C-alpha positions as CSV (number, residue, x, y, z in Angstrom):
1,X,-38.1,31.1,-17.5
2,X,-34.7,29.9,-16.9
3,X,-31.7,31.6,-18.5
4,X,-28.5,29.7,-19.3
5,X,-25.4,31.5,-18.3
6,X,-22.9,31.0,-21.0
7,X,-19.3,31.4,-19.8
8,X,-17.3,33.3,-22.3
9,X,-13.7,32.2,-22.7
10,X,-11.5,34.6,-20.9
11,X,-7.9,35.3,-21.6
12,X,-5.5,33.9,-18.9
13,X,-3.9,36.6,-16.8
14,X,-0.8,34.4,-16.5
15,X,2.2,35.9,-18.3
16,X,3.0,34.2,-21.6
17,X,6.6,33.6,-20.5
18,X,5.3,31.7,-17.4
19,X,3.2,29.3,-19.6
20,X,6.2,28.3,-21.7
21,X,7.8,25.0,-20.9
22,X,11.0,25.2,-18.8
23,X,14.0,25.6,-21.0
24,X,17.1,23.5,-20.7
25,X,19.8,24.5,-18.3
26,X,22.4,25.0,-21.1
27,X,20.0,27.1,-23.2
28,X,19.1,29.2,-20.1
29,X,22.8,30.0,-19.5
30,X,23.5,30.8,-23.2
31,X,20.6,33.3,-23.3
32,X,21.5,34.9,-19.9
33,X,23.4,38.1,-20.4
34,X,25.5,37.7,-17.2
35,X,26.5,34.2,-18.2
36,X,27.3,35.2,-21.7
37,X,29.5,38.1,-20.6
38,X,31.3,35.8,-18.1
39,X,31.9,33.1,-20.7
40,X,33.2,35.5,-23.2
41,X,35.8,36.8,-20.7
42,X,36.8,33.3,-19.7
43,X,37.1,32.1,-23.3
44,X,39.3,35.1,-24.1
45,X,41.7,34.2,-21.2
46,X,41.7,30.5,-22.2
47,X,42.5,31.4,-25.8
48,X,45.3,33.7,-24.7
49,X,46.7,31.0,-22.4
50,X,46.7,28.4,-25.2
51,X,48.3,30.8,-27.7
52,X,50.9,32.2,-25.3
53,X,53.8,30.1,-26.8
54,X,52.7,31.3,-30.3
55,X,52.3,35.0,-29.4
56,X,55.5,35.1,-27.3
57,X,57.8,32.2,-28.2
58,X,60.7,31.4,-26.0
59,X,61.3,32.1,-22.4
60,X,59.0,35.0,-21.2
61,X,61.5,35.7,-18.3
62,X,64.4,36.6,-20.6
63,X,65.7,40.2,-20.6
64,X,64.6,41.9,-23.9
65,X,65.0,45.7,-23.3
66,X,66.1,48.4,-20.9
67,X,64.8,48.2,-17.3
68,X,61.6,49.9,-16.1
69,X,60.4,51.2,-19.5
70,X,57.0,52.7,-19.6
71,X,54.3,51.2,-21.9
72,X,55.1,52.0,-25.6
73,X,54.4,50.6,-29.1
74,X,57.4,48.3,-28.7
75,X,56.4,47.1,-25.3
76,X,52.7,47.5,-24.8
77,X,52.8,47.0,-21.0
78,X,56.4,48.2,-20.5
79,X,59.2,46.3,-18.9
80,X,60.1,45.2,-15.4
81,X,63.1,46.4,-13.3
82,X,65.1,43.5,-15.0
83,X,64.1,44.4,-18.5
84,X,61.5,41.7,-19.0
85,X,58.5,42.3,-21.2
86,X,55.4,42.7,-18.9
87,X,52.9,41.6,-21.5
88,X,54.8,38.4,-22.2
89,X,54.9,37.6,-18.5
90,X,51.2,38.4,-18.1
91,X,50.1,36.2,-21.0
92,X,52.3,33.3,-20.1
93,X,51.3,33.7,-16.4
94,X,47.7,32.9,-17.4
95,X,48.7,29.4,-18.3
96,X,49.8,28.5,-14.7
97,X,47.1,30.5,-12.9
98,X,44.2,29.1,-14.9
99,X,45.6,25.5,-14.8
100,X,46.0,25.7,-11.0
101,X,42.6,27.3,-10.5
102,X,40.7,24.8,-12.7
103,X,42.6,21.8,-11.2
104,X,41.9,22.9,-7.7
105,X,38.3,23.7,-8.5
106,X,37.6,20.3,-10.0
107,X,39.5,18.3,-7.4
108,X,38.0,20.2,-4.4
109,X,34.5,19.8,-5.9
110,X,35.0,16.1,-6.6
111,X,36.1,15.4,-3.0
112,X,33.2,17.5,-1.8
113,X,30.8,15.4,-3.9
114,X,32.2,12.1,-2.6
115,X,32.1,13.2,1.1
116,X,28.8,15.0,0.8
117,X,26.9,12.2,-0.9
118,X,28.4,9.5,1.3
119,X,27.6,11.4,4.5
120,X,24.1,12.2,3.4
121,X,23.2,8.7,2.0
122,X,24.7,6.4,4.6
123,X,24.1,8.5,7.7
124,X,24.7,7.3,11.2
125,X,28.4,6.5,12.0
126,X,29.7,7.4,8.5
127,X,27.9,10.7,8.6
128,X,29.3,11.5,12.1
129,X,32.8,10.6,11.1
130,X,32.8,12.5,7.8
131,X,31.2,15.5,9.5
132,X,33.8,15.5,12.2
133,X,36.6,15.5,9.6
134,X,34.9,18.2,7.6
135,X,34.3,20.4,10.7
136,X,38.0,20.0,11.7
137,X,39.1,21.4,8.3
138,X,36.5,24.1,8.5
139,X,37.7,25.2,11.9
140,X,41.3,25.3,11.0
141,X,42.4,28.9,10.0
142,X,42.8,28.8,6.2
143,X,45.7,31.2,5.6
144,X,48.0,30.0,8.4
145,X,47.4,26.4,7.3
146,X,48.3,27.3,3.7
147,X,51.4,29.1,4.9
148,X,52.6,26.1,7.1
149,X,51.9,23.5,4.4
150,X,53.5,25.5,1.6
151,X,56.6,26.3,3.8
152,X,57.3,22.7,4.8
153,X,56.5,20.9,1.5
154,X,59.0,21.1,-1.5
155,X,58.2,24.0,-3.8
156,X,56.5,23.3,-7.1
157,X,53.2,23.5,-8.9
158,X,52.1,20.2,-7.6
159,X,52.7,21.3,-4.0
160,X,50.6,24.4,-4.6
161,X,47.7,22.4,-6.0
162,X,47.9,19.8,-3.2
163,X,47.9,22.5,-0.5
164,X,44.9,24.3,-2.0
165,X,42.9,21.1,-2.4
166,X,43.6,20.0,1.1
167,X,42.5,23.3,2.5
168,X,39.6,24.0,0.1
169,X,37.4,20.9,-0.1
170,X,35.6,21.1,3.3
171,X,33.4,24.1,2.4
172,X,32.1,22.4,-0.7
173,X,31.5,19.1,1.1
174,X,29.4,20.9,3.8
175,X,27.2,22.6,1.1
176,X,26.8,19.5,-1.0
177,X,25.9,17.4,2.1
178,X,23.1,19.8,3.1
179,X,21.6,19.6,-0.4
180,X,22.0,15.8,-0.6
181,X,20.3,15.4,2.8
182,X,17.2,17.1,1.4
183,X,17.1,15.0,-1.7
184,X,17.8,11.8,0.3
185,X,14.4,12.1,1.9
186,X,12.5,12.2,-1.4
187,X,10.1,9.4,-2.5
188,X,12.0,8.5,-5.6
189,X,15.2,7.8,-3.6
190,X,13.2,5.7,-1.2
191,X,11.7,3.8,-4.1
192,X,15.2,3.1,-5.5
193,X,16.4,1.8,-2.1
194,X,13.4,-0.5,-1.8
195,X,13.9,-1.8,-5.4
196,X,17.4,-2.9,-4.4
197,X,19.5,-0.4,-6.3
198,X,23.1,-0.3,-5.3
199,X,24.3,2.6,-3.2
200,X,26.7,4.0,-5.8
201,X,24.0,4.0,-8.5
202,X,21.5,5.8,-6.2
203,X,24.0,8.4,-5.2
204,X,25.4,9.2,-8.7
205,X,22.3,8.5,-10.8
206,X,19.4,9.6,-8.6
207,X,20.7,12.2,-6.1
208,X,23.7,13.8,-7.9
209,X,21.7,14.9,-11.1
210,X,19.3,16.8,-8.9
211,X,22.2,18.8,-7.4
212,X,23.5,20.1,-10.8
213,X,23.0,23.8,-10.0
214,X,24.6,23.5,-6.5
215,X,27.6,21.5,-7.9
216,X,28.0,24.1,-10.7
217,X,28.0,27.0,-8.2
218,X,30.4,25.1,-5.9
219,X,32.8,24.4,-8.8
220,X,32.9,28.0,-9.8
221,X,33.5,29.2,-6.3
222,X,36.4,26.6,-5.9
223,X,38.0,27.8,-9.1
224,X,37.9,31.4,-7.8
225,X,39.4,30.3,-4.5
226,X,42.2,28.3,-6.3
227,X,43.2,31.3,-8.5
228,X,43.1,33.8,-5.6
229,X,44.8,31.5,-3.1
230,X,47.6,30.6,-5.5
231,X,48.2,34.3,-6.2
232,X,48.3,35.0,-2.4
233,X,50.7,32.2,-1.7
234,X,53.1,33.2,-4.5
235,X,52.9,36.8,-3.5
236,X,54.2,35.8,-0.1
237,X,57.0,33.9,-1.7
238,X,55.7,30.4,-0.8
239,X,55.3,29.2,-4.3
240,X,57.8,28.2,-7.0
241,X,59.4,31.5,-7.9
242,X,60.9,30.0,-11.0
243,X,57.5,29.6,-12.7
244,X,55.7,32.4,-14.5
245,X,52.3,33.1,-13.1
246,X,50.2,36.1,-12.0
247,X,51.1,35.6,-8.4
248,X,54.8,35.4,-9.1
249,X,54.5,38.5,-11.3
250,X,53.2,40.3,-8.2
251,X,55.8,38.8,-6.0
252,X,58.7,40.0,-8.2
253,X,57.0,43.4,-8.7
254,X,57.0,43.9,-4.9
255,X,60.6,42.6,-4.5
256,X,61.9,44.9,-7.2
257,X,60.2,48.0,-5.7
258,X,57.6,48.6,-8.4
259,X,55.3,50.2,-5.8
260,X,58.1,52.5,-4.5
261,X,59.2,53.6,-7.9
262,X,55.7,54.1,-9.2
263,X,56.1,51.5,-12.0
264,X,52.3,50.7,-12.0
265,X,52.5,48.9,-15.3
266,X,54.5,46.1,-13.7
267,X,51.9,44.9,-11.1
268,X,48.6,46.3,-12.4
269,X,48.2,43.9,-15.4
270,X,48.4,40.7,-13.3
271,X,46.2,42.1,-10.6
272,X,43.6,43.2,-13.2
273,X,43.7,39.7,-14.8
274,X,43.0,38.0,-11.5
275,X,40.1,40.4,-10.8
276,X,38.6,39.9,-14.3
277,X,38.7,36.1,-14.1
278,X,37.1,36.2,-10.6
279,X,34.5,38.7,-11.9
280,X,33.7,36.5,-14.9
281,X,33.3,33.4,-12.8
282,X,31.1,35.3,-10.4
283,X,28.9,36.4,-13.2
284,X,28.5,32.8,-14.4
285,X,27.8,31.7,-10.9
286,X,25.1,34.4,-10.4
287,X,23.6,33.4,-13.8
288,X,23.4,29.8,-12.7
289,X,21.4,30.9,-9.7
290,X,19.1,32.9,-11.9
291,X,18.5,30.0,-14.3
292,X,17.9,27.4,-11.6
293,X,16.0,29.6,-9.1
294,X,12.5,30.6,-10.2
295,X,12.5,33.5,-7.7
296,X,15.5,35.1,-9.3
297,X,14.2,34.5,-12.9
298,X,13.0,37.6,-14.6
299,X,9.5,37.2,-16.3
300,X,8.6,39.6,-19.0
301,X,5.0,40.7,-18.6
302,X,3.1,41.9,-21.6
303,X,2.4,45.7,-21.9
304,X,-1.2,46.7,-21.3
305,X,-2.4,49.1,-24.0
306,X,-5.5,51.3,-24.0
307,X,-7.2,49.1,-26.6
308,X,-6.6,45.9,-24.7
309,X,-7.7,47.6,-21.4
310,X,-11.0,48.7,-23.1
311,X,-11.7,45.1,-24.2
């Protein structure tokens, strides 16, 4: 007598979250708490920068009160040693600092994409030449090169952006080249080459879309570098001291002896703003890694109750 063994359907032990289809990159960022917190902070700074002429019309550097006043209802962040309103200087300073940071970030990333893709796709002589140029810029000491370029070029916002882009593109190019090299060896790229696709189309339509997470992380890192490096240059007095920015606010606070007199309200706001923007961008960068890297993605496992365990 033969008995048929009937296989009862068993519940899959795979977590329910793992069986769900992959969510889009944008949706993953929106639902990520770190990315949401970082985007809220960045949006607040961008709104303040755009509304600065409305909130504090006129020249923010004008003298409006007595010198070195502590924070009060009339001047929320006090005044400088010249009698300037610190809150007005801080809000208006966000316009220059954010503009320089975003411009340097996008420009450095764009150059890094061009150099990285060209080096990885064409290879041979072009790869050796571009790698040599990249290595030269990577080996040059960053801060001394920044100081030399800023000292010999005419002062101005354009000079600061140019100096930061020249000294900041090499790192992103090296990272993007490494990622592009791994994608260059894939079968779909080889199929595109065999089918006769043009080099530009293969690089920007086949390879670049598969580097979205790396490009995003590189962009955020370059923006952080731009904001911090600008503040460092201006703090050393190598920027255009006539403009209002967070770096120049720190420069004038040091020159006017805010540290010696204990006027913390003069230099703390600009320093805190730089730190908050860098922290917000770092949160978004970390969230990009979580969304795109399955090893960092948190999977919620269903709780096992006594009833389900008995079944």
